[in-house]
Every structure is written in structure tokens, then in C-alpha cells.
One Martini backbone bead per residue (centre of mass of N, CA, C, O) as a GRO file, in nm:
protein
  483
    1MET     BB    1   0.456   6.019  -8.827
    2GLY     BB    2   0.293   6.168  -8.528
    3GLN     BB    3   0.157   6.144  -8.200
    4LYS     BB    4   0.200   6.318  -7.874
    5ILE     BB    5   0.080   6.272  -7.540
    6THR     BB    6   0.075   6.485  -7.242
    7ILE     BB    7   0.034   6.425  -6.890
    8GLU     BB    8   0.100   6.725  -6.682
    9PRO     BB    9  -0.017   6.665  -6.413
   10VAL     BB   10  -0.151   6.442  -6.211
   11THR     BB   11  -0.457   6.448  -6.044
   12ARG     BB   12  -0.574   6.353  -5.747
   13VAL     BB   13  -0.285   6.267  -5.632
   14GLU     BB   14   0.001   6.133  -5.485
   15GLY     BB   15   0.204   6.331  -5.659
   16HIS     BB   16   0.419   6.287  -5.962
   17GLY     BB   17   0.315   6.277  -6.303
   18LYS     BB   18   0.309   6.128  -6.638
   19VAL     BB   19   0.162   6.121  -6.976
   20THR     BB   20   0.222   5.934  -7.279
   21ILE     BB   21   0.092   5.969  -7.621
   22HIS     BB   22   0.093   5.781  -7.923
   23ILE     BB   23   0.026   5.881  -8.263
   24ASP     BB   24  -0.052   5.814  -8.571
   25ASN     BB   25  -0.148   5.908  -8.894
   26ASN     BB   26  -0.429   5.721  -8.841
   27GLY     BB   27  -0.507   5.760  -8.517
   28ASN     BB   28  -0.333   5.550  -8.362
   29VAL     BB   29  -0.249   5.397  -8.079
   30THR     BB   30   0.094   5.297  -7.996
   31GLN     BB   31   0.159   5.451  -7.706
   32THR     BB   32   0.178   5.412  -7.346
   33ARG     BB   33   0.281   5.620  -7.048
   34LEU     BB   34   0.372   5.602  -6.710
   35HIS     BB   35   0.545   5.857  -6.549
   36ILE     BB   36   0.799   5.860  -6.305
   37VAL     BB   37   1.005   6.161  -6.211
   38GLU     BB   38   1.125   6.077  -5.946
   39PHE     BB   39   1.362   6.029  -5.715
   40ARG     BB   40   1.539   5.786  -5.563
   41GLY     BB   41   1.632   5.770  -5.188
   42PHE     BB   42   1.557   5.608  -4.914
   43GLU     BB   43   1.727   5.344  -4.928
   44ARG     BB   44   1.992   5.520  -4.880
   45PHE     BB   45   1.929   5.720  -4.651
   46VAL     BB   46   1.917   5.485  -4.413
   47GLN     BB   47   2.194   5.423  -4.428
   48GLY     BB   48   2.364   5.402  -4.107
   49ARG     BB   49   2.133   5.376  -3.931
   50PRO     BB   50   1.970   5.302  -3.676
   51TYR     BB   51   1.725   5.065  -3.670
   52TRP     BB   52   1.520   5.216  -3.460
   53GLU     BB   53   1.463   5.458  -3.672
   54ALA     BB   54   1.295   5.351  -3.913
   55PRO     BB   55   0.985   5.398  -3.836
   56VAL     BB   56   1.033   5.717  -3.851
   57LEU     BB   57   1.179   5.769  -4.119
   58VAL     BB   58   1.009   5.628  -4.351
   59GLN     BB   59   0.737   5.798  -4.317
   60ARG     BB   60   0.857   6.046  -4.486
   61LEU     BB   61   0.767   5.955  -4.766
   62CYS     BB   62   0.464   6.026  -4.633
   63GLY     BB   63   0.152   6.205  -4.554
   64ILE     BB   64  -0.073   5.976  -4.618
   65CYS     BB   65   0.102   5.678  -4.539
   66PRO     BB   66   0.286   5.653  -4.267
   67VAL     BB   67   0.173   5.412  -4.105
   68SER     BB   68   0.252   5.192  -4.300
   69HIS     BB   69   0.563   5.237  -4.277
   70HIS     BB   70   0.585   5.218  -3.974
   71LEU     BB   71   0.471   4.918  -3.949
   72ALA     BB   72   0.653   4.770  -4.153
   73ALA     BB   73   0.918   4.834  -4.018
   74ALA     BB   74   0.848   4.717  -3.739
   75LYS     BB   75   0.804   4.425  -3.842
   76ALA     BB   76   1.094   4.382  -3.937
   77LEU     BB   77   1.225   4.449  -3.647
   78ASP     BB   78   1.102   4.217  -3.494
   79VAL     BB   79   1.280   4.003  -3.621
   80ILE     BB   80   1.554   4.123  -3.532
   81VAL     BB   81   1.467   4.121  -3.206
   82GLY     BB   82   1.296   3.837  -3.170
   83ALA     BB   83   0.954   3.867  -3.198
   84GLY     BB   84   0.872   3.799  -3.473
   85THR     BB   85   0.559   3.750  -3.656
   86GLY     BB   86   0.290   3.925  -3.577
   87GLU     BB   87   0.193   3.702  -3.333
   88GLY     BB   88   0.465   3.757  -3.144
   89LEU     BB   89   0.337   3.957  -2.976
   90THR     BB   90   0.185   4.116  -2.765
   91PRO     BB   91  -0.141   4.190  -2.719
   92ALA     BB   92  -0.092   4.495  -2.702
   93GLY     BB   93   0.095   4.530  -2.942
   94GLU     BB   94  -0.088   4.419  -3.171
   95LYS     BB   95  -0.358   4.575  -3.111
   96MET     BB   96  -0.252   4.862  -3.135
   97ARG     BB   97  -0.154   4.832  -3.424
   98ARG     BB   98  -0.430   4.756  -3.549
   99LEU     BB   99  -0.580   5.011  -3.473
  100MET     BB  100  -0.391   5.199  -3.629
  101HIS     BB  101  -0.439   5.065  -3.908
  102TYR     BB  102  -0.748   5.095  -3.930
  103GLY     BB  103  -0.739   5.403  -3.911
  104GLN     BB  104  -0.580   5.435  -4.178
  105ILE     BB  105  -0.773   5.297  -4.371
  106PHE     BB  106  -1.020   5.472  -4.304
  107GLN     BB  107  -0.894   5.759  -4.377
  108SER     BB  108  -0.782   5.700  -4.664
  109HIS     BB  109  -1.043   5.597  -4.802
  110SER     BB  110  -1.209   5.848  -4.740
  111LEU     BB  111  -1.038   6.048  -4.889
  112HIS     BB  112  -1.058   5.918  -5.169
  113PHE     BB  113  -1.361   5.900  -5.214
  114PHE     BB  114  -1.468   6.195  -5.125
  115HIS     BB  115  -1.228   6.385  -5.244
  116LEU     BB  116  -1.124   6.237  -5.528
  117ALA     BB  117  -1.365   6.053  -5.664
  118SER     BB  118  -1.659   6.171  -5.630
  119PRO     BB  119  -1.655   6.408  -5.834
  120ASP     BB  120  -1.668   6.217  -6.084
  121LEU     BB  121  -1.926   6.066  -6.007
  122LEU     BB  122  -2.127   6.306  -5.957
  123PHE     BB  123  -2.041   6.496  -6.227
  124GLY     BB  124  -1.844   6.375  -6.415
  125ILE     BB  125  -1.591   6.356  -6.651
  126ASP     BB  126  -1.731   6.620  -6.817
  127ALA     BB  127  -1.680   6.819  -6.611
  128ASP     BB  128  -1.593   7.092  -6.478
  129PRO     BB  129  -1.291   7.140  -6.320
  130GLN     BB  130  -1.411   7.351  -6.105
  131LYS     BB  131  -1.617   7.112  -5.987
  132ARG     BB  132  -1.388   6.883  -5.930
  133ASN     BB  133  -1.462   6.893  -5.594
  134VAL     BB  134  -1.529   6.910  -5.257
  135LEU     BB  135  -1.686   7.178  -5.255
  136SER     BB  136  -1.898   7.096  -5.465
  137LEU     BB  137  -1.993   6.852  -5.308
  138ALA     BB  138  -2.107   7.019  -5.064
  139LEU     BB  139  -2.319   7.169  -5.236
  140GLU     BB  140  -2.464   6.903  -5.351
  141ASN     BB  141  -2.372   6.703  -5.083
  142LYS     BB  142  -2.345   6.768  -4.767
  143GLU     BB  143  -2.368   6.499  -4.609
  144LEU     BB  144  -2.142   6.346  -4.762
  145ALA     BB  145  -1.913   6.548  -4.703
  146VAL     BB  146  -1.925   6.539  -4.392
  147GLN     BB  147  -1.877   6.244  -4.356
  148GLY     BB  148  -1.598   6.235  -4.491
  149VAL     BB  149  -1.457   6.429  -4.293
  150MET     BB  150  -1.524   6.273  -4.024
  151MET     BB  151  -1.403   6.001  -4.096
  152ARG     BB  152  -1.116   6.101  -4.119
  153LYS     BB  153  -1.096   6.220  -3.836
  154PHE     BB  154  -1.136   5.956  -3.680
  155GLY     BB  155  -0.888   5.809  -3.791
  156GLN     BB  156  -0.681   6.017  -3.692
  157GLU     BB  157  -0.750   5.985  -3.384
  158ILE     BB  158  -0.666   5.694  -3.364
  159ILE     BB  159  -0.374   5.748  -3.440
  160GLU     BB  160  -0.308   5.944  -3.206
  161ALA     BB  161  -0.381   5.737  -2.970
  162THR     BB  162  -0.144   5.520  -3.080
  163ALA     BB  163   0.111   5.720  -3.209
  164GLY     BB  164   0.070   6.043  -3.092
  165LYS     BB  165   0.016   6.118  -3.403
  166LYS     BB  166  -0.134   6.175  -3.706
  167ILE     BB  167   0.167   6.248  -3.811
  168HIS     BB  168   0.445   6.095  -3.746
  169GLY     BB  169   0.464   5.876  -3.542
  170THR     BB  170   0.583   5.655  -3.237
  171GLY     BB  171   0.443   5.386  -3.138
  172ALA     BB  172   0.617   5.192  -3.306
  173ILE     BB  173   0.841   4.936  -3.203
  174PRO     BB  174   1.064   4.719  -3.153
  175GLY     BB  175   0.847   4.462  -3.039
  176GLY     BB  176   0.600   4.702  -3.049
  177ILE     BB  177   0.493   4.937  -2.810
  178ASN     BB  178   0.472   5.260  -2.608
  179LYS     BB  179   0.154   5.219  -2.541
  180HIS     BB  180  -0.148   5.254  -2.414
  181LEU     BB  181  -0.477   5.284  -2.398
  182SER     BB  182  -0.677   5.509  -2.292
  183SER     BB  183  -0.969   5.563  -2.117
  184PHE     BB  184  -1.047   5.816  -2.268
  185HIS     BB  185  -1.037   5.706  -2.557
  186LYS     BB  186  -1.223   5.466  -2.527
  187LYS     BB  187  -1.476   5.624  -2.445
  188ARG     BB  188  -1.489   5.823  -2.681
  189PHE     BB  189  -1.513   5.609  -2.914
  190LEU     BB  190  -1.764   5.460  -2.783
  191GLU     BB  191  -1.936   5.729  -2.625
  192GLY     BB  192  -1.936   5.965  -2.775
  193ASP     BB  193  -2.029   6.218  -2.945
  194SER     BB  194  -2.203   6.280  -3.204
  195PRO     BB  195  -2.000   6.143  -3.456
  196MET     BB  196  -1.747   6.062  -3.249
  197ASN     BB  197  -1.819   5.742  -3.300
  198ILE     BB  198  -1.823   5.414  -3.395
  199LYS     BB  199  -2.130   5.375  -3.461
  200THR     BB  200  -2.139   5.607  -3.669
  201MET     BB  201  -1.921   5.494  -3.857
  202ILE     BB  202  -2.074   5.246  -3.937
  203GLU     BB  203  -2.324   5.380  -4.049
  204TRP     BB  204  -2.176   5.549  -4.263
  205SER     BB  205  -2.047   5.308  -4.416
  206VAL     BB  206  -2.323   5.204  -4.509
  207THR     BB  207  -2.412   5.461  -4.658
  208ALA     BB  208  -2.187   5.467  -4.867
  209LEU     BB  209  -2.269   5.204  -4.996
  210GLU     BB  210  -2.555   5.290  -5.080
  211PHE     BB  211  -2.458   5.513  -5.266
  212PHE     BB  212  -2.303   5.330  -5.457
  213HIS     BB  213  -2.527   5.139  -5.547
  214ASP     BB  214  -2.701   5.360  -5.670
  215TYR     BB  215  -2.494   5.458  -5.871
  216HIS     BB  216  -2.431   5.191  -6.015
  217GLU     BB  217  -2.723   5.140  -6.124
  218LYS     BB  218  -2.706   5.422  -6.298
  219ASN     BB  219  -2.362   5.375  -6.380
  220LYS     BB  220  -2.238   5.114  -6.538
  221ASN     BB  221  -2.058   5.249  -6.756
  222ILE     BB  222  -1.845   5.343  -6.543
  223ILE     BB  223  -1.793   5.096  -6.348
  224ASP     BB  224  -1.794   4.860  -6.575
  225GLY     BB  225  -1.713   5.005  -6.879
  226PHE     BB  226  -1.448   5.178  -6.872
  227VAL     BB  227  -1.261   4.944  -6.742
  228GLU     BB  228  -1.113   4.621  -6.871
  229PHE     BB  229  -0.876   4.376  -6.748
  230PRO     BB  230  -0.668   4.127  -6.708
  231SER     BB  231  -0.545   3.976  -6.393
  232SER     BB  232  -0.344   3.953  -6.133
  233TYR     BB  233  -0.331   3.878  -5.769
  234LEU     BB  234  -0.201   4.043  -5.467
  235SER     BB  235  -0.190   3.925  -5.117
  236LEU     BB  236  -0.285   3.912  -4.813
  237VAL     BB  237  -0.374   3.643  -4.589
  238ARG     BB  238  -0.510   3.457  -4.384
  239LYS     BB  239  -0.455   3.130  -4.305
  240ASP     BB  240  -0.789   3.089  -4.356
  241GLY     BB  241  -0.853   3.332  -4.593
  242ALA     BB  242  -0.888   3.586  -4.471
  243LEU     BB  243  -0.915   3.906  -4.428
  244ASP     BB  244  -0.590   4.084  -4.381
  245LEU     BB  245  -0.427   4.398  -4.321
  246TYR     BB  246  -0.162   4.316  -4.126
  247HIS     BB  247  -0.161   3.985  -4.153
  248GLY     BB  248   0.017   3.698  -4.325
  249VAL     BB  249  -0.007   3.547  -4.634
  250LEU     BB  250   0.093   3.488  -4.959
  251ARG     BB  251  -0.130   3.565  -5.234
  252ALA     BB  252  -0.212   3.439  -5.570
  253LYS     BB  253  -0.413   3.517  -5.856
  254ASP     BB  254  -0.559   3.466  -6.143
  255GLN     BB  255  -0.791   3.565  -6.374
  256ASN     BB  256  -0.969   3.287  -6.281
  257GLY     BB  257  -0.894   3.226  -5.955
  258ASN     BB  258  -0.629   3.089  -5.936
  259ILE     BB  259  -0.380   2.966  -5.745
  260ILE     BB  260  -0.020   3.074  -5.782
  261LEU     BB  261   0.019   3.162  -5.469
  262HIS     BB  262   0.059   2.950  -5.173
  263ASP     BB  263   0.070   3.080  -4.888
  264VAL     BB  264   0.336   3.239  -4.818
  265ASP     BB  265   0.613   3.343  -4.670
  266TYR     BB  266   0.729   3.668  -4.661
  267GLN     BB  267   1.031   3.619  -4.597
  268ASP     BB  268   1.040   3.478  -4.905
  269TYR     BB  269   0.980   3.685  -5.145
  270LEU     BB  270   1.244   3.657  -5.332
  271LYS     BB  271   1.153   3.378  -5.455
  272TYR     BB  272   0.889   3.527  -5.619
  273ILE     BB  273   1.005   3.831  -5.649
  274ASP     BB  274   1.057   4.082  -5.893
  275GLU     BB  275   1.241   4.364  -6.059
  276GLU     BB  276   1.190   4.599  -6.315
  277VAL     BB  277   1.369   4.811  -6.533
  278ARG     BB  278   1.297   5.129  -6.685
  279ASN     BB  279   1.400   5.416  -6.872
  280TRP     BB  280   1.100   5.589  -6.821
  281SER     BB  281   1.115   5.512  -6.501
  282TYR     BB  282   1.147   5.514  -6.145
  283MET     BB  283   0.941   5.287  -6.156
  284LYS     BB  284   0.901   4.981  -6.098
  285PHE     BB  285   0.845   4.616  -6.214
  286PRO     BB  286   0.680   4.381  -6.082
  287TYR     BB  287   0.712   4.012  -6.050
  288LEU     BB  288   0.661   3.679  -6.106
  289LYS     BB  289   0.906   3.462  -6.167
  290GLU     BB  290   0.753   3.213  -6.286
  291TYR     BB  291   0.617   3.423  -6.527
  292GLY     BB  292   0.759   3.675  -6.575
  293LYS     BB  293   0.760   3.989  -6.718
  294GLU     BB  294   0.508   3.965  -6.913
  295THR     BB  295   0.297   3.776  -6.704
  296GLY     BB  296   0.382   3.843  -6.380
  297TRP     BB  297   0.202   4.057  -6.332
  298TYR     BB  298   0.016   4.269  -6.089
  299THR     BB  299  -0.238   4.330  -5.844
  300VAL     BB  300  -0.319   4.568  -5.591
  301GLY     BB  301  -0.537   4.599  -5.325
  302ALA     BB  302  -0.870   4.603  -5.260
  303LEU     BB  303  -0.942   4.427  -5.505
  304ALA     BB  304  -0.735   4.199  -5.451
  305ARG     BB  305  -0.833   4.124  -5.162
  306LEU     BB  306  -1.121   4.031  -5.260
  307ASN     BB  307  -1.022   3.828  -5.476
  308ASN     BB  308  -0.857   3.648  -5.254
  309ALA     BB  309  -1.060   3.616  -5.048
  310ASP     BB  310  -1.291   3.405  -4.870
  311PHE     BB  311  -1.337   3.613  -4.626
  312ILE     BB  312  -1.508   3.806  -4.360
  313ASP     BB  313  -1.493   3.861  -3.996
  314THR     BB  314  -1.729   4.066  -4.044
  315PRO     BB  315  -2.068   4.094  -4.089
  316LEU     BB  316  -2.117   4.341  -4.277
  317ALA     BB  317  -1.882   4.299  -4.473
  318GLN     BB  318  -1.962   4.010  -4.555
  319LYS     BB  319  -2.224   4.085  -4.696
  320GLU     BB  320  -2.078   4.268  -4.910
  321PHE     BB  321  -1.887   4.052  -5.017
  322GLU     BB  322  -2.110   3.866  -5.131
  323ARG     BB  323  -2.211   4.076  -5.337
  324PHE     BB  324  -1.946   4.111  -5.487
  325LYS     BB  325  -1.908   3.812  -5.573
  326SER     BB  326  -2.177   3.772  -5.712
  327TYR     BB  327  -2.144   3.988  -5.935
  328ASN     BB  328  -1.869   3.805  -6.028
  329ASN     BB  329  -1.936   3.494  -6.007
  330GLY     BB  330  -1.670   3.436  -5.808
  331LYS     BB  331  -1.484   3.611  -5.963
  332PRO     BB  332  -1.269   3.818  -6.063
  333SER     BB  333  -1.227   4.151  -6.078
  334HIS     BB  334  -1.133   4.370  -6.379
  335ARG     BB  335  -1.234   4.651  -6.254
  336PRO     BB  336  -1.100   4.938  -6.144
  337MET     BB  337  -1.374   5.077  -6.040
  338HIS     BB  338  -1.401   4.851  -5.809
  339PHE     BB  339  -1.217   4.985  -5.598
  340HIS     BB  340  -1.435   5.160  -5.464
  341TRP     BB  341  -1.602   4.926  -5.350
  342ALA     BB  342  -1.379   4.789  -5.190
  343ARG     BB  343  -1.309   5.028  -5.004
  344LEU     BB  344  -1.588   5.043  -4.863
  345ILE     BB  345  -1.570   4.757  -4.737
  346GLU     BB  346  -1.309   4.833  -4.574
  347ILE     BB  347  -1.432   5.053  -4.405
  348LEU     BB  348  -1.635   4.876  -4.262
  349HIS     BB  349  -1.433   4.667  -4.153
  350SER     BB  350  -1.266   4.872  -3.983
  351ALA     BB  351  -1.491   4.965  -3.803
  352GLU     BB  352  -1.551   4.684  -3.680
  353LYS     BB  353  -1.256   4.640  -3.571
  354MET     BB  354  -1.246   4.886  -3.386
  355GLU     BB  355  -1.475   4.806  -3.199
  356GLU     BB  356  -1.347   4.538  -3.108
  357LEU     BB  357  -1.086   4.662  -2.989
  358LEU     BB  358  -1.214   4.880  -2.791
  359ASN     BB  359  -1.335   4.615  -2.620
  360ASP     BB  360  -1.031   4.542  -2.555
  361HIS     BB  361  -0.832   4.519  -2.268
  362ASP     BB  362  -0.539   4.475  -2.389
  363LEU     BB  363  -0.486   4.785  -2.457
  364MET     BB  364  -0.460   4.857  -2.114
  365GLU     BB  365  -0.264   4.602  -2.070
  366GLY     BB  366   0.043   4.489  -2.034
  367PRO     BB  367   0.285   4.415  -2.224
  368LEU     BB  368   0.448   4.594  -2.496
  369THR     BB  369   0.703   4.403  -2.524
  370LYS     BB  370   0.927   4.191  -2.736
  371LYS     BB  371   1.214   3.972  -2.701
  372GLY     BB  372   1.510   3.817  -2.847
  373LYS     BB  373   1.692   3.687  -3.081
  374LYS     BB  374   1.907   3.832  -3.273
  375GLN     BB  375   1.896   3.962  -3.611
  376SER     BB  376   2.012   4.068  -3.943
  377GLU     BB  377   1.709   4.012  -4.058
  378GLY     BB  378   1.401   4.165  -4.203
  379VAL     BB  379   1.042   4.130  -4.276
  380GLY     BB  380   0.774   4.362  -4.373
  381LEU     BB  381   0.413   4.319  -4.391
  382LEU     BB  382   0.136   4.488  -4.543
  383GLU     BB  383  -0.189   4.637  -4.592
  384ALA     BB  384  -0.218   4.899  -4.749
  385PRO     BB  385  -0.447   5.094  -4.893
  386ARG     BB  386  -0.288   5.032  -5.189
  387GLY     BB  387  -0.131   4.774  -5.065
  388THR     BB  388   0.132   4.585  -5.078
  389LEU     BB  389   0.394   4.613  -4.827
  390PHE     BB  390   0.757   4.630  -4.844
  391HIS     BB  391   0.998   4.554  -4.584
  392HIS     BB  392   1.368   4.549  -4.593
  393TYR     BB  393   1.633   4.446  -4.363
  394LYS     BB  394   1.981   4.515  -4.280
  395ILE     BB  395   2.234   4.452  -4.033
  396ASN     BB  396   2.499   4.519  -3.841
  397SER     BB  397   2.719   4.499  -3.569
  398HIS     BB  398   2.626   4.822  -3.509
  399ASP     BB  399   2.310   4.859  -3.579
  400GLN     BB  400   2.310   4.913  -3.878
  401ILE     BB  401   2.193   4.999  -4.178
  402GLU     BB  402   2.280   4.822  -4.495
  403MET     BB  403   1.976   4.742  -4.595
  404CYS     BB  404   1.712   4.857  -4.821
  405ASN     BB  405   1.376   4.733  -4.917
  406LEU     BB  406   1.115   4.876  -5.126
  407ILE     BB  407   0.770   4.773  -5.188
  408VAL     BB  408   0.516   4.937  -5.303
  409SER     BB  409   0.199   4.953  -5.398
  410THR     BB  410   0.230   5.122  -5.662
  411THR     BB  411   0.454   4.952  -5.784
  412ASN     BB  412   0.277   4.692  -5.808
  413ASN     BB  413   0.070   4.875  -6.009
  414ASN     BB  414   0.219   4.972  -6.268
  415GLN     BB  415   0.116   4.789  -6.505
  416SER     BB  416  -0.187   4.827  -6.453
  417MET     BB  417  -0.193   5.132  -6.500
  418ASN     BB  418  -0.080   5.122  -6.791
  419ASN     BB  419  -0.323   4.958  -6.903
  420ALA     BB  420  -0.542   5.163  -6.833
  421VAL     BB  421  -0.432   5.393  -7.000
  422ASN     BB  422  -0.442   5.252  -7.274
  423GLN     BB  423  -0.742   5.190  -7.290
  424VAL     BB  424  -0.838   5.488  -7.272
  425ALA     BB  425  -0.682   5.601  -7.510
  426VAL     BB  426  -0.803   5.421  -7.732
  427LYS     BB  427  -1.102   5.514  -7.669
  428MET     BB  428  -1.059   5.846  -7.668
  429MET     BB  429  -0.798   5.911  -7.901
  430THR     BB  430  -0.879   5.793  -8.154
  431GLY     BB  431  -0.850   6.028  -8.416
  432LYS     BB  432  -0.718   6.263  -8.271
  433GLU     BB  433  -0.574   6.613  -8.278
  434GLU     BB  434  -0.669   6.683  -7.980
  435ILE     BB  435  -0.707   6.789  -7.650
  436SER     BB  436  -0.933   6.727  -7.409
  437GLU     BB  437  -1.058   6.746  -7.098
  438VAL     BB  438  -1.202   6.471  -7.099
  439MET     BB  439  -0.965   6.297  -7.194
  440MET     BB  440  -0.777   6.367  -6.960
  441ASN     BB  441  -0.963   6.278  -6.725
  442ALA     BB  442  -1.000   5.985  -6.807
  443VAL     BB  443  -0.708   5.903  -6.746
  444GLU     BB  444  -0.718   5.993  -6.443
  445VAL     BB  445  -0.944   5.810  -6.350
  446ALA     BB  446  -0.786   5.546  -6.393
  447ILE     BB  447  -0.559   5.616  -6.199
  448ARG     BB  448  -0.732   5.688  -5.940
  449ALA     BB  449  -0.848   5.403  -5.879
  450TYR     BB  450  -0.553   5.330  -5.742
  451ASP     BB  451  -0.448   5.542  -5.546
  452PRO     BB  452  -0.178   5.676  -5.598
  453CYS     BB  453   0.169   5.691  -5.455
  454LEU     BB  454   0.440   5.833  -5.610
  455SER     BB  455   0.643   5.900  -5.386
  456CYS     BB  456   0.657   5.621  -5.264
  457ALA     BB  457   0.740   5.464  -5.522
  458THR     BB  458   1.027   5.642  -5.540
  459HIS     BB  459   1.126   5.755  -5.276
  460ALA     BB  460   1.083   6.052  -5.241
  461LEU     BB  461   1.227   6.391  -5.239
  462GLY     BB  462   0.940   6.547  -5.235
  463GLN     BB  463   0.741   6.668  -5.483
  464MET     BB  464   0.451   6.583  -5.704
  465PRO     BB  465   0.240   6.725  -5.972
  466LEU     BB  466   0.015   6.585  -6.425
  467GLU     BB  467   0.080   6.517  -6.771
  468ILE     BB  468  -0.030   6.590  -7.123
  469SER     BB  469   0.096   6.469  -7.441
  470LEU     BB  470   0.096   6.543  -7.800
  471PHE     BB  471   0.231   6.334  -8.068
  472LYS     BB  472   0.409   6.367  -8.383
  473GLY     BB  473   0.630   6.191  -8.328
  474ASP     BB  474   0.848   6.448  -8.221
  475GLN     BB  475   0.596   6.643  -8.231
  476LEU     BB  476   0.446   6.884  -8.048
  477ILE     BB  477   0.097   6.954  -8.036
  478ASP     BB  478   0.003   6.899  -7.727
  479LYS     BB  479  -0.054   7.049  -7.383
  480ARG     BB  480  -0.139   6.945  -7.051
  481GLN     BB  481  -0.200   7.104  -6.718
  482ASN     BB  482  -0.241   7.011  -6.376
  483ARG     BB  483  -0.310   7.150  -6.024
   0.00000   0.00000   0.00000
């Protein structure tokens, strides 16, 4: 006999999943699994639709990161309409999309850090669950909470100005964009009343990093010592090795920082990446073909991007990047809690890039679209807030989508999240007869570090609320559910 613990649903993540933990009669953790239990549907749902509908359709996968799906689909369709990849668009087309994307990164990272992660950091993993929320954060640290809300609002308004709507916009179209930035929005974002202007957003991004550094110094046991395991890392980088969240080449590094995927063209991603199916989850397990299913898994997201990049091309973020790299002695960081640090650096970088773009007159004039010789197939990649996002489409002679393949950020992190759950379970639950609230939240904290979007990962139709269950053999001993 033995014990099996189930956590369902996992809270303060986007989507619905559960964790099962098996413990033998000696109290040793023998198996842990993060199950994603929603049905995959969108890859089939879009088949038969006209290809130009894809950027609007696929963003319905998610209300948290629709811009990422919108742009990744549009980038794939750029190839199909003959506009090239990335740099192939008109200056207005590419720069408006980039502004939209940096707005998305800015608002999504702000949402995760201030609303979802900071209650654990500020109040502790063992805090009363009634206190671990943004309302309690506002009572404890009003200034930090207000800044978090307003930073997210600023990012959403950037999205609205470029995509037409804050959620499920229509700005990106095959071959470009459907409008210029208005002079009203440019002036408002650059010169508007504080706090809703870009200079305040940059200042607050620096303040958020200062808060984190102070917290890190006082709580290294949480940030450095909570979870750590070796991993490979995958992300886009610019051709010169710089951090680039919108376009680039695919790079992977091993746990020692050696490049194992050498800046390849992402149109050829199927040469290098495959996906494994396991019968206990609707979420697949991607891996690098050269290294096989057992050792070829990798991590994506903000931590992977900083581990892979050679530098950042904005000055304030570059200074923070140097501090991050120095802290890890120039090697990759293998601590999932360092995702929070990495996201804050990307928040600052995104704010700096938005200021740069808002001062670029290309956003306000010139051709919006570009087309060339049509092709039947295209791949679009970008770095979504949660990591590398793949969109791949084939069309038929009637301009209908006949194949769609999506590998989303959270899917890429599947094995890494499972490893994090296992390490926390072994640490917190070995020898335990029942589940405590602290034990359950510790597992969730490890999962939340990845900021998973579980409905995206399964291309789900509908909502997903995490659940932990404790089993001895096949007998359910304890079960806890958070909502």
C-alpha cells in the first residue's frame, strides 16, 4: 500500500489542472504528476476556416495572452502571403506589432508578479490562504499594489491602441497591420498625466526591481533555496545574440551554458523538436530530437531567455541583466523562483522598448502591409510572456486551413514543471500522513513560478479551475481543493 495526494485545482494560475503525489508505506514520495485535464480542441477547430481568420480565431484560446497567439498566427501567415518572416514587413507593420507585443509582455508580467506571485512573497508560503491575494497586498503595501494595477492598465491601453481592443483585437493581419498609431495615443503615452505615461512606467519598473532585490536579500531561502534542478533552455534570440521577444533564431543551451541548438531558422523547427504523448495528461511533452525523450526536455520563458541571451539592447535592463548574470557566475540559473527576477527585468526592457517605439515616426506613416508570392505553409514564432510560442499552418488551394500545429509556452515547460512539483513534494511531504495547507501551497508556488497558462497548453475549449490528493496505494487518504 501507500499514499496518493491530489491537488485540484491549482490556484492563481490561468486554467485548470491537478497534482497527484504517491507515497509508499515508508513515507517516501514515489511518484508525482502534474495533470492537465482539459480536452485539446483548437488545432482541429480552425481546420476548414479561411487562413486570414486565424489571427482572430486562435486568440480565443486564452483571455490572458491573446495578443501572443494573435501575433504568432499573423507571423505564420506572413510567410504564406509572401511577406517573409520577422523583418520582412513594412516598417509600420513590424513596429506596430512590436509595440503591441511589448505592451502584452508588460501587462502580463505585471499581472503575474503583482497579483499572482507577490502575495506568496510578501506574506509567505505558510500565510493564511484568505490573506494570499491582491486585496491583502493592497492593505499591506498600497503603493506596490497600485503600481501593479496601473502598470497592467498601461500595457492594456498600449494593446488597445495597436490592436483595436484590449482583449481579442484585430490589429495584426497577414502581411502587416491594419492601422497606424494615432497622434492622440502617441502624445498620451509619451506626455500624458502621471502615472499613465511611459516615463512613469519605466520608473515603476525600476522600483519593482528594487523591491525584489530587497526581498531577495532578506529571503534567499525562498528565492534561491526553494527549488533548484538542472535544465536545458530554449528561446529565440536576435541574430547577434541579443534578447528579442518578437523575432529571431532558435537557440538552446544545456545546463552548463553550452549552446546545443545553434541559432537555427524556426521555419525548420520540426527538424529539431518533437512532442511525446503520455496517457495521464492532455498536455504534450516536447523535447529536442537529438537528445531524445529522456534528456531532451527543456525550459522556456523569461528565465530561459535571460539564460540564453548574450545581452539586452536597452540600457537600464542591460544593467539589471549584468547583475543577474553575475549573481549566477555567468552560468544558467536553474532556480525556478528566479523566473520572478527575470520577468521584472523583461518588464523594464519592455518599458524601454515601448518608449523607443513611441518616439519612432514609422508607426504613424507609410505602407501597412506587404505581400509577395503565396505559399502553402508557414511557421510563426515569438516569445510569449510564458515562453516560446509556435504556430504552424498549412492551407489548401481554396485558402482554407488544412493543418494547424500549436506548441505553446506552457507545453514547452511541461517536464520542467513536473520536476519542480516532484522536488517540492519530496521536500515537503516525505513522511507525512495528511496534507497541510502549507504543503499544498508550496507545490502551487513551484507551479506558479512558471506562470502556466493551462488552457492554452491544451488548446482547451472552456475553463479550467488545481487539486491535491494523497493516496496510499489505491486508497484516497486526503484531498484538498482550492478555488
